[in-house]
SERO-4910 file (N, C-alpha, C, O; in steps of 0.05 Angstrom, whole numbers):
BEGIN
 pado doro    nc1    nc2    nc3   cac1   cac2   cac3    cc1    cc2    cc3    oc1    oc2    oc3
  Met    A   2852   2642   1600   2863   2656   1577   2889   2670   1584   2890   2685   1604
  Leu    A   2910   2665   1568   2936   2677   1573   2936   2706   1565   2923   2714   1545
  Glu    A   2951   2723   1579   2952   2751   1572   2969   2755   1548   2988   2740   1542
  Ile    A   2964   2777   1533   2978   2783   1508   3003   2799   1514   3002   2819   1529
  Phe    A   3025   2791   1503   3049   2807   1503   3055   2817   1475   3058   2800   1457
  Thr    A   3056   2843   1471   3062   2854   1445   3089   2867   1445   3092   2889   1456
  Pro    A   3109   2854   1434   3136   2866   1435   3140   2891   1418   3123   2897   1401
  Leu    A   3162   2905   1422   3168   2927   1406   3172   2919   1377   3185   2899   1371
  Ser    A   3160   2933   1359   3164   2928   1331   3186   2946   1320   3193   2966   1333
  Pro    A   3198   2939   1297   3220   2955   1286   3212   2984   1283   3190   2990   1272
  Asp    A   3229   3002   1292   3225   3031   1289   3202   3042   1306   3195   3065   1303
  Glu    A   3189   3025   1323   3167   3035   1340   3178   3055   1360   3199   3050   1372
  Pro    A   3164   3078   1364   3174   3098   1383   3170   3090   1412   3153   3073   1418
  Ile    A   3186   3101   1429   3184   3098   1458   3177   3126   1469   3190   3145   1464
  Gly    A   3156   3126   1485   3149   3151   1499   3160   3151   1527   3162   3130   1540
  Val    A   3167   3174   1537   3177   3177   1564   3158   3195   1580   3153   3218   1572
  Val    A   3147   3185   1602   3126   3199   1616   3135   3205   1645   3152   3191   1656
  Ala    A   3124   3226   1656   3131   3235   1683   3105   3238   1699   3093   3259   1700
  Leu    A   3096   3216   1711   3071   3216   1727   3076   3218   1757   3057   3219   1772
  Ser    A   3101   3217   1765   3108   3216   1793   3126   3240   1801   3118   3263   1797
  Gly    A   3149   3234   1812   3167   3255   1821   3183   3267   1798   3185   3256   1776
  Pro    A   3196   3290   1804   3212   3304   1783   3238   3289   1778   3249   3277   1796
  Ala    A   3247   3291   1753   3272   3277   1745   3296   3294   1750   3296   3318   1745
  Asp    A   3318   3281   1759   3344   3295   1761   3353   3301   1732   3354   3283   1715
  Pro    A   3359   3326   1726   3365   3334   1698   3388   3318   1686   3386   3310   1663
  Glu    A   3409   3314   1701   3432   3300   1689   3425   3270   1684   3432   3260   1662
  Lys    A   3412   3257   1703   3404   3229   1699   3384   3227   1676   3384   3207   1662
  Leu    A   3366   3246   1674   3347   3246   1652   3360   3247   1625   3354   3231   1608
  Glu    A   3379   3265   1622   3392   3267   1596   3409   3242   1589   3410   3234   1566
  Cys    A   3421   3231   1609   3436   3206   1605   3418   3183   1596   3424   3168   1578
  Gly    A   3395   3181   1610   3376   3160   1603   3364   3164   1575   3362   3144   1560
  Leu    A   3357   3188   1568   3346   3194   1542   3367   3188   1520   3360   3177   1499
  Ala    A   3392   3194   1526   3413   3188   1506   3416   3158   1501   3421   3150   1479
  Ile    A   3413   3143   1523   3415   3113   1520   3392   3103   1503   3396   3086   1486
  Leu    A   3368   3113   1508   3345   3104   1492   3348   3112   1463   3340   3096   1445
  Arg    A   3359   3135   1457   3363   3143   1429   3383   3125   1415   3382   3124   1390
  Glu    A   3401   3113   1430   3420   3094   1417   3406   3069   1406   3418   3054   1391
  Trp    A   3381   3065   1413   3366   3042   1402   3357   3048   1374   3344   3031   1362
  Asp    A   3363   3071   1363   3356   3078   1335   3326   3077   1330   3317   3066   1310
  Arg    A   3311   3088   1349   3282   3090   1345   3273   3117   1357   3288   3128   1374
  Pro    A   3251   3128   1349   3242   3154   1360   3237   3153   1390   3226   3133   1400
  Val    A   3246   3173   1404   3240   3177   1433   3223   3202   1436   3232   3224   1429
  Ile    A   3199   3199   1445   3180   3221   1447   3176   3228   1477   3168   3211   1493
  Glu    A   3181   3253   1483   3180   3262   1511   3152   3274   1518   3141   3289   1502
  Ala    A   3142   3267   1542   3118   3281   1552   3125   3310   1556   3147   3317   1565
  Pro    A   3106   3329   1551   3111   3357   1554   3121   3366   1582   3136   3385   1584
  Asn    A   3112   3351   1602   3120   3359   1630   3145   3345   1640   3151   3347   1663
  Leu    A   3160   3333   1622   3182   3315   1630   3203   3330   1648   3215   3317   1665
  Arg    A   3206   3355   1643   3226   3370   1658   3214   3389   1679   3228   3407   1690
  Gln    A   3189   3386   1684   3176   3404   1704   3181   3394   1732   3187   3370   1737
  Cys    A   3178   3412   1751   3182   3405   1780   3163   3423   1796   3165   3447   1795
  Ser    A   3146   3410   1812   3129   3424   1831   3132   3410   1858   3118   3391   1864
  Asp    A   3151   3420   1873   3158   3407   1899   3167   3379   1894   3188   3375   1881
  Tyr    A   3152   3359   1903   3160   3331   1900   3146   3317   1876   3146   3293   1874
  Leu    A   3134   3333   1859   3120   3323   1836   3131   3334   1810   3143   3356   1809
  Ala    A   3127   3319   1788   3136   3329   1761   3115   3346   1749   3105   3340   1727
  Gly    A   3108   3367   1763   3087   3385   1754   3061   3380   1768   3058   3359   1781
  Pro    A   3042   3398   1767   3015   3394   1779   3002   3369   1767   3009   3359   1746
  Asp    A   2982   3359   1782   2968   3335   1774   2958   3336   1745   2962   3318   1729
  Asp    A   2945   3358   1738   2933   3360   1711   2955   3360   1690   2951   3349   1668
  Arg    A   2978   3372   1696   3000   3373   1676   3011   3345   1672   3019   3338   1650
  Arg    A   3013   3329   1693   3024   3302   1690   3005   3284   1674   3014   3269   1658
  Val    A   2980   3287   1679   2960   3272   1663   2961   3281   1634   2959   3265   1616
  Glu    A   2962   3307   1630   2964   3318   1602   2989   3308   1588   2989   3304   1564
  Gly    A   3011   3304   1603   3035   3293   1591   3031   3265   1581   3040   3259   1558
  Leu    A   3017   3249   1596   3011   3222   1587   2992   3223   1562   2996   3209   1543
  Gln    A   2972   3240   1564   2952   3242   1543   2966   3251   1517   2958   3242   1495
  Ala    A   2985   3269   1519   3000   3278   1495   3013   3255   1480   3014   3254   1456
  Leu    A   3025   3236   1496   3038   3213   1484   3017   3195   1470   3021   3185   1448
  Leu    A   2995   3191   1484   2973   3174   1472   2962   3186   1447   2957   3172   1427
  Asp    A   2959   3213   1446   2949   3226   1423   2967   3224   1399   2959   3227   1376
  Gln    A   2993   3219   1404   3012   3216   1383   3015   3186   1375   3032   3179   1358
  Gly    A   2998   3169   1386   2999   3141   1379   3021   3125   1392   3027   3103   1383
  Val    A   3032   3135   1414   3054   3120   1427   3042   3097   1443   3023   3102   1459
  Arg    A   3052   3073   1440   3042   3050   1454   3061   3042   1477   3051   3034   1499
  Val    A   3087   3043   1473   3106   3035   1494   3115   3060   1509   3127   3078   1497
  Ile    A   3108   3061   1534   3112   3085   1550   3129   3078   1574   3123   3061   1590
  Trp    A   3152   3093   1578   3172   3087   1598   3170   3109   1620   3172   3133   1613
  Ala    A   3167   3101   1645   3167   3120   1667   3195   3132   1671   3215   3117   1671
  Val    A   3196   3158   1674   3222   3171   1677   3234   3166   1704   3259   3164   1707
  Arg    A   3217   3163   1725   3227   3157   1752   3203   3149   1769   3180   3150   1761
  Gly    A   3210   3141   1794   3189   3135   1813   3184   3158   1831   3177   3180   1822
  Gly    A   3186   3154   1857   3180   3175   1876   3151   3173   1886   3143   3152   1897
  Tyr    A   3135   3193   1882   3107   3193   1890   3091   3210   1871   3101   3230   1860
  Gly    A   3066   3202   1866   3049   3218   1850   3028   3203   1834   3007   3214   1828
  Met    A   3033   3178   1827   3014   3164   1810   2987   3159   1824   2966   3161   1811
  Thr    A   2988   3154   1850   2962   3149   1863   2944   3174   1863   2920   3171   1866
  Arg    A   2956   3197   1861   2941   3222   1860   2924   3225   1835   2903   3239   1835
  Val    A   2932   3211   1813   2918   3216   1788   2905   3191   1777   2895   3192   1754
  Leu    A   2904   3169   1792   2892   3145   1781   2863   3149   1773   2853   3136   1754
  Asp    A   2849   3167   1787   2820   3171   1781   2815   3188   1757   2792   3193   1750
  Arg    A   2837   3198   1745   2833   3215   1721   2848   3206   1697   2851   3220   1677
  Leu    A   2859   3181   1698   2874   3170   1676   2855   3159   1655   2833   3149   1662
  Pro    A   2862   3159   1629   2845   3149   1608   2848   3119   1605   2860   3109   1586
  Trp    A   2837   3104   1624   2841   3075   1625   2831   3062   1600   2846   3045   1588
  Glu    A   2807   3068   1590   2797   3054   1567   2814   3059   1542   2819   3041   1526
  Gln    A   2823   3083   1540   2840   3090   1517   2867   3074   1518   2876   3064   1498
  Met    A   2879   3073   1542   2904   3058   1545   2900   3029   1539   2917   3017   1526
  Val    A   2879   3017   1548   2873   2988   1543   2869   2984   1513   2881   2966   1502
  Glu    A   2853   3000   1501   2847   2997   1472   2872   3001   1455   2874   2989   1433
  Ala    A   2890   3018   1464   2914   3024   1449   2937   3004   1455   2959   3007   1445
  Asn    A   2931   2984   1472   2952   2964   1479   2976   2977   1492   2999   2968   1486
  Val    A   2972   2997   1508   2995   3011   1521   3010   2992   1539   2998   2978   1555
  Met    A   3036   2993   1536   3054   2977   1553   3071   2997   1569   3088   3011   1558
  Leu    A   3067   2998   1595   3083   3015   1613   3107   3000   1623   3106   2977   1630
  Ile    A   3130   3014   1625   3154   3004   1636   3161   3021   1661   3162   3045   1659
  Gly    A   3167   3008   1683   3174   3022   1707   3171   3004   1732   3165   2980   1729
  Tyr    A   3175   3015   1755   3172   3001   1780   3168   3021   1802   3165   3045   1796
  Ser    A   3169   3013   1827   3165   3031   1850   3138   3044   1848   3118   3030   1850
  Asp    A   3137   3071   1844   3111   3084   1843   3094   3075   1819   3069   3077   1820
  Ala    A   3107   3064   1799   3092   3054   1775   3076   3029   1782   3059   3021   1766
  Thr    A   3081   3017   1805   3064   2994   1814   3034   3001   1813   3018   2984   1807
  Ala    A   3028   3027   1819   3000   3035   1820   2987   3034   1793   2962   3034   1792
  Leu    A   3002   3034   1772   2991   3033   1745   2995   3007   1731   2978   2998   1715
  Leu    A   3018   2993   1736   3024   2968   1722   3002   2947   1726   2993   2935   1707
  Asn    A   2995   2943   1752   2976   2921   1758   2948   2926   1747   2937   2909   1733
  Pro    A   2935   2949   1754   2908   2954   1743   2907   2955   1713   2887   2947   1701
  Leu    A   2928   2965   1700   2928   2966   1671   2928   2938   1659   2914   2932   1640
  Ala    A   2944   2920   1671   2944   2892   1661   2918   2878   1667   2909   2862   1651
  Leu    A   2906   2884   1690   2882   2869   1699   2856   2880   1687   2836   2867   1688
  Arg    A   2857   2904   1675   2833   2915   1663   2830   2909   1634   2815   2922   1619
  Gly    A   2845   2889   1625   2843   2880   1597   2866   2889   1580   2866   2885   1556
  Gly    A   2886   2903   1593   2909   2912   1577   2929   2889   1572   2926   2867   1581
  Val    A   2949   2896   1556   2970   2877   1550   2988   2874   1574   2986   2888   1594
  Val    A   3007   2855   1571   3027   2851   1592   3044   2877   1596   3051   2889   1576
  Gln    A   3049   2884   1621   3065   2907   1627   3093   2898   1636   3098   2875   1637
  Val    A   3111   2917   1641   3139   2911   1647   3148   2924   1673   3148   2948   1675
  His    A   3155   2908   1692   3167   2917   1717   3197   2918   1713   3210   2897   1710
  Gly    A   3209   2941   1713   3237   2944   1708   3247   2972   1713   3231   2989   1720
  Pro    A   3273   2977   1709   3285   3003   1715   3271   3026   1700   3261   3023   1678
  Val    A   3272   3050   1713   3261   3074   1701   3283   3088   1684   3306   3080   1686
  Val    A   3275   3108   1669   3294   3120   1650   3318   3133   1663   3340   3131   1654
  Thr    A   3313   3146   1686   3335   3159   1700   3355   3140   1713   3375   3148   1723
  Glu    A   3349   3114   1711   3368   3094   1722   3383   3080   1700   3400   3063   1706
  Leu    A   3378   3086   1675   3390   3071   1653   3420   3074   1653   3435   3056   1645
  Ser    A   3431   3097   1662   3459   3102   1661   3475   3084   1681   3499   3081   1678
  Lys    A   3461   3073   1701   3475   3056   1720   3472   3026   1714   3482   3009   1729
  Trp    A   3459   3019   1693   3456   2991   1686   3483   2978   1680   3501   2991   1669
  Asp    A   3486   2954   1689   3509   2938   1679   3499   2923   1654   3475   2924   1648
  Ala    A   3517   2910   1640   3510   2898   1614   3488   2877   1617   3470   2878   1600
  Pro    A   3488   2859   1636   3466   2839   1638   3439   2852   1641   3419   2843   1628
  Asp    A   3436   2873   1657   3410   2886   1660   3401   2898   1633   3377   2896   1626
  Phe    A   3419   2911   1619   3412   2924   1594   3403   2903   1574   3383   2907   1560
  Val    A   3419   2881   1571   3412   2860   1552   3385   2848   1559   3369   2842   1542
  Arg    A   3380   2843   1585   3355   2831   1595   3331   2849   1586   3312   2838   1575
  Met    A   3332   2875   1592   3309   2892   1586   3304   2893   1556   3281   2891   1547
  Arg    A   3324   2896   1540   3320   2897   1511   3309   2871   1500   3292   2871   1483
  Ala    A   3319   2849   1511   3309   2823   1502   3280   2819   1509   3264   2808   1493
  Leu    A   3272   2828   1533   3244   2826   1541   3226   2843   1523   3206   2833   1513
  Leu    A   3234   2868   1519   3217   2886   1503   3215   2877   1474   3194   2882   1461
  Glu    A   3235   2864   1464   3234   2855   1436   3223   2827   1433   3222   2816   1411
  Gly    A   3213   2815   1455   3199   2790   1454   3217   2765   1454   3208   2744   1446
  Arg    A   3242   2768   1462   3260   2745   1462   3262   2730   1488   3278   2712   1491
  Leu    A   3245   2737   1507   3244   2723   1533   3219   2706   1536   3216   2693   1557
  Leu    A   3202   2705   1516   3178   2689   1518   3186   2660   1522   3204   2649   1509
  Asp    A   3171   2646   1540   3177   2618   1547   3205   2613   1555   3217   2592   1550
  Ser    A   3217   2632   1569   3245   2630   1578   3246   2631   1609   3227   2636   1623
  Arg    A   3270   2626   1619   3276   2626   1647   3281   2655   1656   3301   2667   1648
  Leu    A   3263   2666   1672   3265   2694   1681   3285   2697   1704   3300   2716   1705
  Phe    A   3283   2678   1724   3300   2679   1747   3310   2651   1754   3295   2632   1753
  Asp    A   3336   2650   1762   3346   2626   1774   3341   2628   1804   3344   2649   1816
  Ile    A   3334   2606   1817   3328   2605   1845   3346   2586   1859   3346   2562   1853
  Glu    A   3363   2596   1877   3382   2580   1891   3371   2572   1919   3353   2584   1929
  Gly    A   3383   2551   1930   3373   2539   1955   3368   2559   1977   3346   2559   1989
  Pro    A   3387   2577   1984   3382   2596   2006   3359   2615   2001   3349   2627   2020
  Gln    A   3351   2618   1976   3329   2636   1970   3301   2623   1974   3281   2637   1974
  Ile    A   3301   2597   1978   3276   2583   1981   3268   2584   2010   3281   2571   2027
  Val    A   3246   2598   2016   3235   2599   2043   3216   2576   2048   3217   2564   2069
  Arg    A   3199   2571   2028   3181   2548   2029   3180   2536   2001   3172   2550   1983
  Pro    A   3187   2511   1997   3189   2500   1970   3161   2495   1959   3141   2495   1973
  Gly    A   3161   2491   1932   3136   2485   1919   3136   2493   1890   3156   2503   1880
  Arg    A   3113   2488   1877   3109   2495   1849   3083   2510   1847   3064   2504   1860
  Ala    A   3083   2531   1830   3059   2547   1826   3059   2558   1798   3080   2564   1786
  Val    A   3035   2562   1787   3031   2574   1761   3009   2596   1765   2988   2591   1777
  Gly    A   3015   2620   1755   2995   2641   1757   3006   2667   1744   3029   2668   1735
  Lys    A   2989   2687   1742   2997   2713   1732   3017   2726   1750   3014   2725   1775
  Ala    A   3038   2738   1739   3057   2753   1754   3045   2781   1760   3040   2796   1741
  Leu    A   3041   2787   1786   3030   2812   1794   3046   2823   1818   3062   2808   1829
  Gly    A   3041   2848   1825   3054   2859   1849   3073   2882   1843   3069   2897   1824
  Gly    A   3094   2884   1859   3113   2906   1856   3120   2917   1883   3127   2902   1902
  Asn    A   3120   2943   1886   3129   2956   1911   3109   2952   1933   3085   2956   1930
  Leu    A   3119   2943   1956   3102   2936   1979   3086   2960   1989   3062   2957   1995
  Ser    A   3099   2983   1992   3085   3007   2001   3062   3014   1983   3040   3022   1993
  Leu    A   3066   3012   1957   3044   3019   1938   3022   2999   1939   2998   3007   1938
  Leu    A   3028   2974   1941   3007   2954   1943   2990   2958   1968   2965   2956   1967
  Ala    A   3003   2965   1991   2988   2970   2015   2972   2995   2013   2949   2997   2023
  Ala    A   2982   3016   1999   2968   3041   1996   2943   3037   1978   2923   3052   1980
  Leu    A   2944   3018   1960   2921   3013   1942   2899   2996   1954   2877   2995   1944
  Ala    A   2905   2982   1977   2886   2965   1990   2861   2982   1996   2863   3003   2008
  Gly    A   2837   2971   1989   2812   2985   1994   2805   3006   1974   2784   3019   1977
  Thr    A   2821   3010   1953   2814   3029   1932   2805   3014   1907   2809   2990   1905
  Pro    A   2794   3028   1888   2785   3015   1863   2809   3003   1846   2804   2988   1828
  Trp    A   2833   3011   1853   2857   3003   1837   2873   2982   1852   2895   2974   1842
  Ala    A   2863   2972   1874   2877   2949   1887   2876   2925   1869   2855   2917   1860
  Pro    A   2899   2913   1863   2899   2890   1845   2886   2865   1857   2890   2860   1881
  Asp    A   2872   2851   1840   2860   2826   1849   2882   2805   1846   2889   2796   1824
  Leu    A   2893   2796   1869   2916   2778   1869   2908   2748   1870   2926   2731   1873
  Arg    A   2883   2743   1869   2874   2715   1871   2886   2699   1847   2884   2707   1824
  Gly    A   2899   2677   1854   2911   2660   1833   2937   2670   1822   2947   2659   1802
  Ala    A   2948   2691   1834   2972   2704   1823   2998   2694   1836   2997   2685   1859
  Val    A   3020   2696   1822   3046   2694   1833   3055   2723   1839   3059   2739   1821
  Val    A   3056   2729   1865   3058   2757   1874   3087   2764   1880   3101   2751   1895
  Phe    A   3097   2786   1867   3124   2796   1871   3122   2821   1889   3105   2838   1885
  Ile    A   3139   2823   1909   3140   2847   1926   3170   2855   1931   3187   2838   1932
  Glu    A   3174   2881   1933   3201   2891   1939   3197   2917   1954   3176   2930   1953
  Glu    A   3218   2925   1968   3217   2950   1984   3245   2961   1988   3265   2947   1984
  Val    A   3246   2987   1997   3272   3000   2000   3270   3019   2024   3250   3032   2029
  Asn    A   3292   3019   2039   3296   3039   2061   3274   3039   2082   3265   3061   2090
  Glu    A   3265   3016   2090   3244   3014   2110   3254   2998   2134   3267   2977   2131
  Pro    A   3249   3008   2159   3256   2992   2183   3238   2967   2184   3217   2966   2171
  Leu    A   3247   2948   2200   3233   2922   2201   3204   2925   2210   3186   2912   2199
  Tyr    A   3199   2943   2229   3171   2945   2239   3152   2956   2217   3129   2949   2217
  Arg    A   3163   2973   2199   3146   2983   2178   3142   2961   2156   3120   2960   2145
  Leu    A   3162   2946   2151   3158   2923   2133   3137   2904   2144   3120   2895   2129
  Asp    A   3138   2899   2170   3118   2883   2183   3090   2895   2180   3071   2881   2172
  Arg    A   3088   2921   2185   3062   2935   2183   3051   2933   2154   3027   2928   2151
  Leu    A   3068   2938   2134   3059   2938   2107   3049   2910   2098   3029   2907   2085
  Leu    A   3065   2890   2105   3058   2863   2098   3033   2854   2113   3016   2839   2102
  Thr    A   3030   2862   2138   3006   2856   2153   2982   2869   2141   2960   2857   2141
  Gln    A   2985   2893   2130   2963   2906   2116   2953   2889   2093   2929   2886   2089
  Leu    A   2971   2879   2077   2963   2862   2055   2950   2836   2064   2929   2828   2054
  Arg    A   2961   2825   2085   2950   2799   2095   2922   2803   2107   2904   2788   2100
  Thr    A   2919   2823   2124   2893   2826   2138   2872   2838   2120   2848   2836   2126
  Ser    A   2880   2851   2098   2860   2861   2079   2849   2839   2062   2829   2843   2048
  Gly    A   2861   2815   2063   2852   2793   2047   2865   2792   2019   2858   2774   2004
  Met    A   2882   2811   2013   2893   2811   1986   2911   2787   1980   2914   2780   1957
  Leu    A   2922   2774   2000   2939   2751   1996   2926   2724   2000   2939   2703   2000
  Asn    A   2900   2724   2005   2886   2700   2013   2889   2677   1994   2893   2654   2002
  Asp    A   2887   2682   1968   2887   2661   1948   2910   2663   1928   2907   2654   1905
  Val    A   2933   2674   1937   2956   2675   1919   2968   2648   1916   2965   2630   1933
  Lys    A   2982   2644   1893   2994   2618   1887   3023   2616   1896   3033   2595   1901
  Ala    A   3036   2640   1899   3064   2641   1908   3070   2669   1916   3057   2688   1907
  Leu    A   3090   2672   1934   3099   2698   1943   3129   2701   1938   3145   2685   1949
  Ile    A   3137   2720   1922   3164   2724   1913   3174   2751   1923   3162   2771   1917
  Ser    A   3196   2751   1938   3207   2776   1949   3233   2782   1935   3250   2765   1931
  Gly    A   3237   2808   1929   3263   2817   1919   3281   2824   1942   3274   2819   1965
  Asp    A   3304   2834   1936   3323   2843   1957   3310   2866   1973   3296   2882   1961
  Leu    A   3316   2867   1999   3307   2890   2015   3329   2911   2016   3345   2912   2035
  Cys    A   3330   2927   1995   3352   2947   1993   3349   2969   2014   3328   2981   2016
  Gly    A   3371   2974   2028   3372   2995   2048   3356   2991   2073   3353   3009   2089
  Cys    A   3345   2967   2077   3330   2961   2101   3350   2953   2123   3372   2946   2117
  Glu    A   3341   2955   2148   3360   2953   2170   3374   2926   2170   3363   2905   2162
  Ala    A   3399   2927   2180   3416   2903   2181   3403   2882   2199   3391   2888   2220
  Gly    A   3406   2857   2191   3396   2835   2208   3367   2829   2206   3356   2812   2220
  Cys    A   3352   2843   2187   3323   2839   2185   3316   2815   2168   3293   2807   2167
  Asp    A   3335   2803   2154   3329   2783   2134   3315   2759   2146   3296   2749   2135
  Thr    A   3325   2749   2169   3313   2726   2181   3284   2731   2190   3267   2715   2184
  Arg    A   3279   2754   2202   3252   2761   2211   3234   2765   2187   3211   2758   2187
  Trp    A   3245   2777   2165   3229   2781   2141   3220   2755   2129   3197   2753   2120
  Arg    A   3237   2735   2129   3229   2709   2119   3206   2697   2136   3188   2684   2125
  Gln    A   3207   2702   2161   3185   2693   2178   3159   2708   2172   3137   2696   2171
  Leu    A   3161   2734   2167   3137   2749   2160   3125   2740   2134   3101   2740   2131
  Leu    A   3142   2733   2114   3132   2723   2089   3117   2697   2093   3096   2693   2081
  Met    A   3127   2680   2110   3114   2655   2116   3087   2659   2129   3067   2645   2123
  Glu    A   3085   2679   2147   3060   2686   2160   3039   2697   2140   3015   2691   2142
  Ala    A   3049   2713   2121   3031   2727   2102   3020   2708   2080   2998   2711   2072
  Ala    A   3037   2689   2072   3028   2671   2050   3009   2650   2061   3013   2641   2083
  Pro    A   2990   2641   2045   2972   2620   2054   2988   2594   2059   3010   2590   2047
  Asp    A   2978   2577   2075   2991   2551   2082   2997   2536   2056   2980   2533   2039
  Gly    A   3021   2526   2054   3029   2509   2032   3038   2523   2007   3047   2511   1988
  Val    A   3034   2550   2007   3042   2565   1983   3072   2570   1983   3083   2577   2003
  Pro    A   3086   2565   1960   3115   2569   1959   3122   2598   1964   3108   2617   1955
  Val    A   3145   2602   1977   3155   2629   1984   3184   2630   1976   3199   2612   1983
  Val    A   3192   2651   1963   3220   2655   1955   3228   2684   1962   3212   2702   1960
  His    A   3253   2687   1971   3263   2713   1979   3290   2718   1968   3307   2700   1967
  Gly    A   3295   2743   1958   3322   2751   1950   3327   2750   1921   3350   2749   1912
  Leu    A   3306   2751   1904   3311   2752   1875   3318   2780   1867   3311   2800   1880
  Pro    A   3334   2783   1845   3345   2809   1838   3326   2827   1822   3330   2830   1798
  Phe    A   3306   2837   1836   3289   2857   1823   3282   2878   1844   3282   2872   1868
  Gly    A   3274   2902   1835   3267   2923   1854   3289   2944   1857   3304   2950   1838
  His    A   3291   2955   1881   3309   2977   1886   3338   2969   1891   3355   2986   1897
  Gly    A   3345   2944   1890   3372   2935   1895   3391   2941   1873   3384   2954   1853
  Pro    A   3416   2931   1875   3436   2936   1854   3429   2923   1828   3438   2933   1807
  Ala    A   3413   2902   1828   3404   2890   1803   3373   2892   1802   3360   2885   1822
  Asn    A   3362   2900   1780   3334   2903   1777   3325   2890   1751   3319   2904   1731
  Leu    A   3325   2864   1750   3319   2849   1726   3289   2852   1720   3272   2847   1737
  Ala    A   3283   2859   1696   3256   2863   1687   3240   2837   1686   3251   2816   1680
  Phe    A   3214   2839   1692   3197   2816   1688   3169   2826   1679   3162   2849   1683
  Pro    A   3153   2808   1667   3128   2817   1655   3105   2816   1676   3101   2795   1688
  Val    A   3091   2838   1679   3068   2839   1697   3043   2832   1682   3037   2845   1661
  Gly    A   3028   2812   1692   3004   2803   1678   3008   2778   1661   2989   2766   1652
  Ala    A   3034   2771   1657   3040   2746   1642   3038   2722   1661   3040   2725   1685
  Val    A   3033   2699   1649   3033   2674   1665   3061   2664   1669   3077   2661   1650
  Val    A   3068   2659   1694   3094   2649   1701   3091   2623   1717   3070   2618   1728
  Glu    A   3113   2608   1717   3113   2582   1731   3137   2582   1750   3160   2585   1741
  Leu    A   3132   2578   1776   3153   2576   1796   3157   2546   1803   3137   2533   1808
  Asp    A   3181   2537   1802   3187   2509   1810   3213   2509   1826   3235   2511   1814
  Thr    A   3211   2507   1852   3235   2509   1869   3252   2484   1866   3276   2485   1870
  Asp    A   3240   2461   1858   3257   2437   1854   3275   2441   1830   3298   2432   1830
  Asp    A   3264   2454   1809   3280   2459   1785   3297   2484   1788   3314   2489   1772
  Gly    A   3291   2500   1809   3307   2524   1814   3302   2545   1793   3320   2559   1784
  Ala    A   3276   2549   1785   3271   2567   1763   3244   2580   1765   3225   2569   1777
  Leu    A   3242   2604   1754   3217   2618   1750   3215   2624   1720   3231   2640   1710
  Met    A   3196   2612   1706   3193   2613   1677   3170   2630   1668   3150   2633   1682
  Trp    A   3173   2642   1645   3152   2657   1631   3138   2637   1613   3151   2627   1595
  Arg    A   3112   2632   1617   3097   2613   1601   3077   2628   1583   3063   2646   1591
  Thr    A   3077   2620   1558   3058   2631   1539   3041   2609   1526   3024   2614   1509
***
C-alpha cells in the first residue's frame, strides 16, 4: 500500500513549532516573513521565542507548543530549527492525535527523530527539507522546489538527478524514502522510535563530523541491524566534514549497505549549500542507469 501525501490546500494555515533548539531572533523573523508572503495564515507555537540554554524552553513547554497548534486544527507544521531536543520528548508526544489529524511535519536534522516514526505509525508522508530559520538563505530553485512539493506538484516526478561520479554502486531499487540525519538515526537505534528500514530507500546526511565519528555512526547503524534489508543507501553532501574524507566515506557506505544494494553519494540534501526537499514515507524509485530518483504514487 502506497503512503498518502496530502498537499497544502488553498488558504490552509502553516504552524511553526519549536521542539528542539532556540531560534535566532533575526532569522526567525525573516523566515516568518517569507512564510507570510504565501498569503496563508502562519500560526506560531507559544514557545517559539523561548530559550532555556540549548532548548526552546523546558520539555513540557515545547510539547505544549506543539499541542497548541494541534488544538487549533493545524495540519502542516514546520520546524523552526534543528539543534537538539526532540529525542527528549518523543515519549510524551500525542502520536495518535498527530496520525489521526494527518499532520505533516517539515524539517530535517533533529526533526529526523519525528519524521520517520510519524510516517511509519500510519501518518501521511512527511517532508525532509529546510527549517524556518533557514528560509532567508534559500536560492530560487530551493524555494520553488519546496513550494512545488508542498502543493503536490512533484508527485510522480524526478526528485534528484544522479550523475556518474555520484554512483558508488549502480543498480535499481524501489521502496519507501526514509532516513535523515545520521547522528539522529544512530541515537534512535534500540529505542521504540528507531525506524524500521526494511525495504526502504534510506537517505543519510551529516555535518561537521570527523571521519572517525562518521565511521562510528554508520557502524552503529550497520551492527544494530537497521540496514540489513534496505533497498538502497543514498548519501547527501558531508557538509563541514574533514577534507579528503570523501573517498573513505564511499568505502564505508559500501561496507554498510547489503551486498548488491545500490549506493549513491553526494545528492543535494541536508546541511549543505543546497537542501532539496524530499518526501519521507513516500515510495521512490532509484535507477542509476537512468540517472534519476523518482517519486512514485
